[in-house]
C-alpha distance (Angstrom), angle and dihedral (degrees) to the residues before:
residue distance angle dihedral
M1 . . .
S2 3.76 . .
D3 3.79 120.7 .
S4 3.80 93.8 -163.3
A5 3.80 120.1 128.7
P6 3.80 117.3 -92.9
P7 3.81 112.0 -95.1
V8 3.78 121.6 -100.8
L9 3.80 105.0 -113.9
P10 3.81 127.3 -158.0
A11 3.78 114.1 -98.2
A12 3.79 111.9 -90.9
P13 3.81 111.7 -117.0
P14 3.81 118.8 -109.4
L15 3.80 113.4 -106.5
P16 3.80 126.4 -163.1
G17 3.79 112.6 -109.3
W18 3.80 93.7 13.8
R19 3.80 137.9 85.2
H20 3.80 121.2 -148.2
L21 3.80 112.1 -112.9
S22 3.80 107.9 171.4
S23 3.79 146.1 -26.5
G24 3.78 132.0 -138.3
K25 3.77 132.7 -172.9
V26 3.80 91.4 -68.9
R27 3.81 110.6 -1.1
D28 3.80 134.0 69.4
V29 3.80 115.9 -154.8
Y30 3.81 126.4 -154.1
V31 3.81 135.0 -174.3
P32 3.82 125.0 -149.2
A33 3.78 114.9 -82.2
D34 3.78 116.7 -126.6
D35 3.80 90.8 -112.9
G36 3.81 97.2 41.0
P37 3.82 130.8 102.7
W38 3.82 91.9 -104.5
A39 3.82 95.4 48.7
G40 3.78 111.8 145.5
R41 3.81 94.1 14.7
D42 3.80 119.3 122.4
V43 3.79 94.8 -126.2
L44 3.79 139.8 115.1
L45 3.78 132.4 -144.5
V46 3.80 106.8 -135.8
V47 3.80 114.9 -163.8
A48 3.80 121.5 -167.9
S49 3.80 109.1 -147.0
D50 3.80 127.2 -160.6
R51 3.81 90.9 -109.7
I52 3.78 116.1 127.4
S53 3.79 127.8 -158.6
A54 3.78 132.9 -161.0
Y55 3.79 133.2 174.9
D56 3.82 90.3 3.6
H57 3.82 93.0 -55.8
V58 3.79 127.5 111.9
L59 3.79 103.3 -134.2
P60 3.80 121.0 -130.3
T61 3.82 93.3 -128.7
P62 3.82 120.4 73.0
V63 3.80 123.6 -145.6
P64 3.83 108.8 -130.2
D65 3.83 115.8 -119.0
K66 3.80 93.1 5.6
G67 3.81 91.2 121.6
R68 3.80 90.8 52.6
V69 3.79 90.9 52.2
L70 3.81 92.8 49.6
T71 3.80 92.8 49.4
A72 3.81 96.2 43.9
M73 3.80 92.8 47.5
S74 3.80 92.8 48.7
V75 3.81 90.9 51.4
W76 3.83 91.9 46.4
W77 3.79 92.3 51.1
L78 3.81 94.2 45.2
E79 3.80 88.9 57.8
R80 3.81 91.4 52.7
L81 3.80 95.6 44.5
E82 3.79 94.3 51.0
G83 3.77 111.4 135.4
V84 3.79 96.7 32.3
V85 3.81 95.9 82.4
D86 3.79 138.3 -19.8
D87 3.81 115.3 -94.1
H88 3.78 137.8 -152.7
L89 3.82 101.0 -119.1
V90 3.82 113.8 120.0
C91 3.81 102.5 167.1
L92 3.79 146.2 -43.9
D93 3.82 95.8 -121.8
V94 3.80 93.9 123.4
P95 3.82 134.4 151.8
R96 3.79 111.7 -71.6
Q97 3.82 90.8 -119.4
V98 3.82 89.7 68.8
A99 3.80 100.8 28.5
G100 3.78 111.3 146.7
R101 3.78 94.2 19.9
A102 3.81 103.4 60.0
M103 3.79 141.4 65.3
I104 3.78 133.7 -166.4
C105 3.78 106.1 -130.3
R106 3.78 139.9 -178.2
R107 3.78 112.3 -97.2
L108 3.78 108.7 -116.3
E109 3.77 139.8 -175.1
M110 3.79 96.5 -120.6
H111 3.78 122.6 -142.6
P112 3.84 109.7 -120.6
V113 3.81 93.1 -122.7
E114 3.80 132.5 100.6
C115 3.80 101.9 -142.6
V116 3.79 106.1 -147.7
A117 3.80 125.5 -176.2
R118 3.80 120.3 -166.9
G119 3.78 127.1 -166.3
Y120 3.79 94.5 166.3
L121 3.79 133.7 37.4
T122 3.79 117.8 -112.2
G123 3.79 142.1 110.7
S124 3.80 118.2 22.0
G125 3.81 89.5 -10.5
L126 3.79 91.0 61.9
V127 3.81 91.4 47.2
E128 3.80 90.8 53.0
Y129 3.81 92.8 44.1
R130 3.80 91.9 54.1
R131 3.78 88.9 53.2
S132 3.80 101.2 43.6
R133 3.84 109.6 4.6
S134 3.80 86.1 -117.2
V135 3.81 140.0 81.0
C136 3.81 119.4 -141.5
G137 3.80 89.1 -17.5
V138 3.82 94.1 -50.7
A139 3.82 108.0 127.3
L140 3.80 115.2 -134.1
P141 3.82 131.5 -167.8
E142 3.78 124.3 -95.9
G143 3.77 121.8 -97.7
L144 3.81 100.9 43.7
T145 3.78 119.0 141.5
E146 3.78 141.9 174.5
A147 3.83 110.7 -34.8
S148 3.83 93.9 2.8
R149 3.79 113.9 159.6
L150 3.79 109.8 -119.7
P151 3.82 120.8 -126.0
E152 3.81 86.6 -113.1
P153 3.81 134.3 -11.2
I154 3.80 114.4 -80.5
F155 3.80 134.6 -154.2
T156 3.81 110.4 -123.6
P157 3.82 108.4 173.3
A158 3.78 128.0 -166.4
A159 3.78 133.2 -157.7
K160 3.79 111.8 -115.9
A161 3.79 116.2 -110.5
A162 3.79 131.1 -157.1
V163 3.79 119.6 -94.6
G164 3.80 106.9 -74.5
A165 3.80 94.3 27.1
H166 3.79 131.5 92.8
D167 3.80 123.8 -108.0
E168 3.81 113.4 -115.4
N169 3.82 120.1 -129.1
I170 3.79 109.4 -128.6
A171 3.80 139.0 -176.0
F172 3.80 121.9 -106.6
E173 3.81 89.9 -109.1
R174 3.79 88.8 63.6
V175 3.81 89.8 54.0
V176 3.81 88.7 53.5
D177 3.80 89.3 53.0
M178 3.81 90.6 49.8
V179 3.81 102.3 45.8
G180 3.81 107.6 7.9
A181 3.79 131.7 -98.6
D182 3.81 98.2 -81.3
V183 3.81 95.9 49.2
A184 3.82 91.2 42.8
A185 3.80 91.1 53.4
A186 3.81 90.9 48.0
L187 3.82 91.7 49.2
R188 3.80 91.3 52.1
A189 3.80 96.1 45.2
T190 3.81 94.5 45.1
T191 3.80 93.6 45.7
L192 3.80 92.0 52.7
E193 3.82 92.8 45.4
L194 3.81 91.8 50.8
Y195 3.79 90.9 47.3
S196 3.80 93.8 49.3
R197 3.80 93.2 49.8
A198 3.80 93.3 45.2
A199 3.81 93.1 45.7
A200 3.80 90.3 54.0
I201 3.81 91.6 49.9
A202 3.80 91.7 48.4
R203 3.81 92.3 46.7
E204 3.81 90.1 57.3
R205 3.81 86.6 59.5
G206 3.80 96.1 48.4
I207 3.79 94.2 -100.4
I208 3.82 128.4 123.3
L209 3.80 115.7 -145.4
A210 3.79 98.0 -150.1
D211 3.80 96.0 178.7
T212 3.77 140.7 -26.2
K213 3.78 142.6 -170.8
F214 3.82 127.8 -130.9
E215 3.79 131.7 -174.3
F216 3.79 125.3 -154.6
G217 3.77 137.0 -166.7
A218 3.78 134.5 -169.9
G219 3.80 120.2 -94.4
A220 3.79 125.2 -145.4
D221 3.81 89.8 -87.4
G222 3.81 92.4 47.0
G223 3.80 93.2 -106.2
L224 3.78 123.2 133.1
V225 3.80 119.8 -85.4
L226 3.79 120.8 -169.1
G227 3.80 111.2 -128.2
D228 3.79 143.5 166.9
E229 3.83 119.3 35.2
V230 3.79 119.9 -20.8
L231 3.81 126.6 -146.1
T232 3.79 97.2 -26.7
P233 3.81 127.3 148.9
D234 3.82 87.1 -102.6
S235 3.81 94.1 56.5
S236 3.81 100.2 31.6
R237 3.77 143.8 44.8
F238 3.80 111.0 -125.6
W239 3.82 116.9 -174.2
P240 3.81 128.8 -173.8
A241 3.81 103.8 -111.8
D242 3.79 93.2 -141.2
A243 3.82 91.1 58.3
W244 3.81 97.8 46.9
V245 3.80 114.4 116.2
P246 3.83 119.6 165.1
G247 3.77 111.2 -124.0
R248 3.78 98.6 40.2
P249 3.81 135.7 62.9
A250 3.79 114.5 -87.2
P251 3.80 121.3 -135.0
S252 3.80 110.0 -104.1
F253 3.79 135.4 -146.2
D254 3.78 91.5 -135.5
K255 3.80 142.5 65.0
Q256 3.80 95.0 -53.0
Y257 3.80 87.8 112.5
V258 3.82 88.1 60.8
R259 3.81 92.6 47.5
D260 3.80 91.2 49.5
W261 3.81 92.3 50.8
L262 3.81 93.2 47.3
T263 3.81 91.8 53.6
S264 3.82 94.0 44.0
P265 3.82 123.5 94.1
A266 3.81 88.1 -113.0
S267 3.81 92.1 72.7
G268 3.80 95.3 52.4
W269 3.82 88.4 -145.9
D270 3.79 123.7 134.8
R271 3.80 108.2 -152.2
A272 3.81 90.7 -155.8
S273 3.80 94.4 51.6
G274 3.78 96.7 84.5
Q275 3.80 90.0 -129.6
E276 3.78 122.9 129.3
P277 3.83 115.4 -98.9
P278 3.80 118.9 -102.2
A279 3.79 126.7 -106.7
L280 3.79 115.0 -79.9
P281 3.81 119.3 -109.8
A282 3.79 116.9 -114.8
D283 3.82 93.5 -109.5
V284 3.82 92.2 53.2
V285 3.80 90.1 50.0
E286 3.80 92.9 49.2
R287 3.80 95.0 46.5
T288 3.81 90.9 47.9
R289 3.81 90.6 49.3
A290 3.80 89.1 50.5
R291 3.83 91.6 52.9
Y292 3.81 92.3 52.4
L293 3.79 91.9 48.6
E294 3.80 91.5 46.4
A295 3.80 90.6 52.7
Y296 3.80 90.3 54.4
E297 3.78 94.8 44.8
R298 3.81 96.3 46.1
L299 3.79 93.1 47.9
T300 3.80 99.3 42.0
G301 3.80 99.8 30.1
A302 3.80 89.1 -133.4
S303 3.79 137.0 98.1
L304 3.78 117.5 -114.1
A305 3.80 113.7 -113.6
L306 3.80 105.2 -123.2
């Protein structure tokens, strides 16, 4: 867990009919104003900004249209995952200032668990595997390497951290301690079912869904409700299937280009220094924007209206 100070985020814009509640690394959240059309309703307006984060820092340079991609992809996936679990989306009738990048959602009591499903070994999962031959307490066979396909998808939860800190991978037993045995079992089963369905859909489009993160809240009846973003390049690793080779990193339709630049000599940034990362060059911004748009277009088969 990081003990660094929370990042200073840009001020969220005022929106008619809504009052700003909070901001995270990427999203600004609003509640209905007393004089607005949604007054008295238990809903939130969730706005995806163009902010981009890496290595637990919110970077000073936005990526144009990133928020539109995140919102459109979440909506597209929610339509295709209907029937697996209830979700938080109410409607897309949002203020014109944030049209295309915002959703009106049910207000939920969120479970304090990042529900991660992995079908391939990479990232923090690979680091943990090399140390213990397991990930989050799930034993894995010998001989796996970077980008190896796992024998079957696994549930590797994490405890949510504050903005500016790093989520902590945890064992399933810790989830039981946090939310109870029944809810923990439902989180695991639903996460794996969502991952399996989404991975099959992506595979039909030549995309590997290596891993992804879901968040759930409790509905009025206590049942699970899928919330937050869903299967976006910020919450998932998407790889082109024709470029996947076990044993070496796969190119990703996400912000890996930003991470690579930040850790290269060209950035001049020392990740261990505690200093804020530098501004992104224009070419890094444009190439990152292109990767997000390509992810949307390859998965949906449509161009994003900008």
